[in-house]
C-alpha positions in Angstrom: -6.8 0.1 -10.2 -3.2 0.0 -8.9 -2.6 -4.0 -8.6 0.4 -5.8 -7.1 0.8 -7.5 -10.2 1.1 -4.1 -12.1 4.6 -3.8 -14.0 5.0 -0.1 -13.6 8.0 2.5 -14.0 8.3 4.2 -11.1 9.7 7.8 -11.0 10.6 9.5 -7.7 10.4 13.4 -7.5 13.6 14.2 -5.5 12.6 17.9 -4.9 9.7 18.7 -2.4 6.6 20.1 -4.3 3.9 22.2 -3.1 1.1 19.9 -1.3 -1.9 22.1 -2.2 -1.3 20.7 -5.7 -3.9 18.0 -6.9 -3.3 15.7 -9.8 -3.8 18.1 -12.3 -1.0 20.2 -10.7 1.5 17.2 -10.1 0.6 15.8 -13.9 1.9 19.3 -15.1 4.9 19.0 -13.1 5.7 15.4 -14.6 5.1 17.2 -18.1 6.8 20.3 -17.9 9.6 20.0 -15.5 10.3 16.3 -16.1 9.4 16.1 -19.7 7.6 12.7 -19.1 4.0 11.6 -20.3 1.7 11.4 -16.9 -0.4 9.3 -18.8 1.9 6.6 -19.8 1.0 4.2 -16.7 3.7 5.1 -14.7 3.8 5.8 -11.2 5.0 9.0 -10.2 5.6 9.8 -6.4 6.2 13.2 -5.1 7.3 14.4 -1.5 6.3 17.2 0.7 8.7 19.7 2.3 7.9 17.6 5.8 9.5 14.2 5.2 6.2 12.5 6.5 4.0 12.9 3.5 3.8 11.9 -0.1 1.5 11.9 -2.9 1.7 9.6 -6.0 -0.3 10.0 -9.4 -0.9 7.2 -12.1 -2.9 6.9 -15.2 -4.8 3.7 -14.8 -6.2 3.6 -18.4 -9.8 5.4 -17.3 -8.5 8.2 -15.4 -5.9 9.7 -13.2 -5.5 8.5 -9.6 -3.8 10.3 -6.8 -2.9 8.7 -3.4 -1.6 10.7 -0.3 0.1 9.0 2.6 1.0 10.6 5.9 3.3 8.2 7.9 3.6 8.6 11.9 6.9 8.7 13.6 10.2 9.6 12.0 9.0 10.2 8.3 10.0 8.8 5.0 13.6 8.4 3.8 14.1 10.5 0.8 17.0 11.1 -1.4 19.2 13.9 -1.0 17.2 17.4 -2.4 17.9 17.9 -6.2 16.3 18.9 -9.2 14.9 16.0 -11.3 13.5 12.7 -11.0 14.9 9.3 -9.9 13.8 5.9 -11.6 13.3 3.5 -8.7 12.1 -0.2 -8.9 9.3 -2.0 -7.3 11.1 -3.2 -4.2 12.3 0.2 -3.3 8.9 1.6 -3.9 7.7 -0.8 -1.5 10.2 0.0 1.2 9.7 3.6 0.7 5.9 3.4 1.2 6.4 1.5 4.1 8.9 4.2 5.6 11.9 1.9 5.2 15.3 2.9 3.7 14.5 2.2 0.2 18.2 3.1 -0.8 19.3 -0.1 1.2 17.0 -2.2 -1.3 19.2 -3.8 -4.1 18.3 -6.3 -6.7 19.5 -9.8 -6.2 22.1 -10.7 -8.8 21.7 -14.1 -10.2 24.2 -16.0 -12.4 22.9 -17.5 -15.8 22.7 -21.4 -15.7 25.9 -22.6 -17.5 25.3 -25.8 -19.8 27.4 -28.6 -18.4 
């Protein structure tokens, strides 16, 4: 099960995929095009040609899980279409999943405490 406390790597496919593909077809894309292992526990996010749909797959340790989301309104904010995969952080994923502009989410920089 995907949990809030999970520490997952997140990969976003920047090129749209055929949304008729199921989890096995998407896992094949991960293996053949991205040269990554779809069974390593990372979350792989795919976009449709329309901006309003996404699919994600993740190996939860017992099986491959696929989630499909269609958002109403203007659609998701996607990166420019290129070949390959983009690594995103958890905050960016949460913004993307909610339909927000995930590219505006940046990590807060904190300074290491100095010994006085």
